[in-house]
N, C-alpha and C positions, 0 to 999 in steps of 0.2 A: 311761132313756137319753134324751139330748137330741138334737134334730134338728140335722143338719149345716147350716151356712150355705152357700148356693150361691156367694156372693161376700162378701168381707170388708166390714165397715162402713167408711164414710169417703167420700171424694169419688167413688169409683167408682160408688156407688149414686146413683140419682136424688135421693133425699132428702139424701144427703151432698153432692151437687153443688149443689143449690139452697141448702143451708145454707152452703156455702162461698161462693157468690155473694152471699148475703145478708150474710154476715160481711164480705166484701170491701167491699160497698156501704156497710155501716154505718161502716166505718173511713175511707172517703173522704169528703171534703167539697167542696162547691162545684163549680167547673169540672172539677176532676180526676174527681170522681164522675160528672158528666154525660158526660164523654168516655169513661170506662171502660164505663159502662152502655150508651152508644151503640155502642161498638165491639163489645161482647158481642152486641148484637142483630144486628150485621152479619156475625158470624163464619160462619154457614152459607153465605151468599152468597159471602163472601170465600174460603172453602175450595173451593167449586165453581169459582170463577174462578181460584184458584191451581192447581188440578189441570189445568184447560184450558190455562192459560198455560204451565205446565211441560211438558205434553205437546206443545203446538204450537210452542213457542219455537224449537226447532231443526228443525222440520219444515215451517214455513210462513214466508213472507216477513213481515217486521214490519208493513208497512202493512196486509196482509190480516188478521193476527192482531189488530192494534189496532182495525181497523174492526169485526171480528167481536165484540170485547168492548165496542164502543160508545165507543171512545176514538180517533177518527181521528188520524193522524199530521199534525201541523201543520208547515208549512215557511215559510220567509221570515224577515222581520225580527222581532226581539225585541219583546215588548210591555211594558206598564208593570210596575212592581214588584209586591210581594205583594198578595194579595187582602184584602178587608175582614175585620174581626174575626169577624163573623157567619158568613161563608163559611169562615173559618179553623177554627172549632170543628167544623163538619161535616166538613171535610177532615181534620182531625187524627184524628177518630174513624174515618174510612175508612182512613187510613194505619195507625192502630193495629191495625185488623182485618186489613189486608193483611199487616203484619209478623207478627202472630200466626199467620195461616194459613200463611205460608211456614215458620215454625218447626215447625208441626204436620206438614207434609208433608216437612220436612227439606230444603227447597230453599234455595239461597243468597239472602239478602235483598238483592238488588241493587236499585239505583234503578229500573231498567227493569221488573223484576218488580213492585215495589211500586207504581209508577206505573200499570202496566196493570191491576192488581187494584183499586187505589183508584179509578182512572178508571171501571172497570166498576161499582163500588158507587155512584159519583156520576153515572152516565150520564144521569140526568134533568136534570142541570145542563149537559149538552152539553160535557164537558171535551175538551180537545185535548192530545195527547201531543206533547211537544217534545223533540228530541234536540239536544244541544250538545256542543261540543268546546273544549278549552283546551290550551295547551301552548306550548313554546318549542322551541329547536333540540335539546334533550336529552330532552324528555318529551312525552307525549301523554296526555290524559285525556278521557273522554267521560262525559256525565251525561244522565239522562232526568228530566223533570219534567212536571207537568200545568199547564194554563192553563184558566181558565173565564172567559168573557166578556172575553178579552184580559188577564186578570190572573193572574199566576203564583201558584200555591198556596204556602202557607208551606213553605219548603224550606231545607235546610241547604247553601247554597253554589252555587245556580244562577246567582248574579250573576257568577261567574267564567267562565261558559261562553258561547261564541258559538253561536247556533242554526245548525244545518246546513240546507242546502238541496240539492235535486236539480239545480238549475240548474248547468250547466257540468260535469256528471258525464260521464266518458268512457263511451262505449258499446261 
């Protein structure tokens, strides 16, 4: 009589998971490999930040949550365009880890959630969270993005948004 397996072979086991990661890493080349492996290393921290973000997002004011995660909310004028290529690689890995963590906890992958989590992962670089708006008479859109040292991180479409400010807000 053979012994029963407690769990099936494959990615669920530690050996299967490490073999899967090794297989993935072996298929990737160059920059893509570097980004993916960097993102995998950030996943545990990203998951913790994702859980905190999701729990606090509707219970705490945004400036407090952002500050708690190490990503203070920036106000005022827009800064220069996208950041340097070296900073871009590190930021892309943080954004990949943020997106993955949001999928794992089944939270909507909004730009605000991604920015808060990625900003937490990059907090040694002192990122700033920026919120902007765009629209016309018929529509309104909002967007969140990160800036480091006055440079916007690689983003898809932040150029179209005017940064918001608290000045002039009704009390």
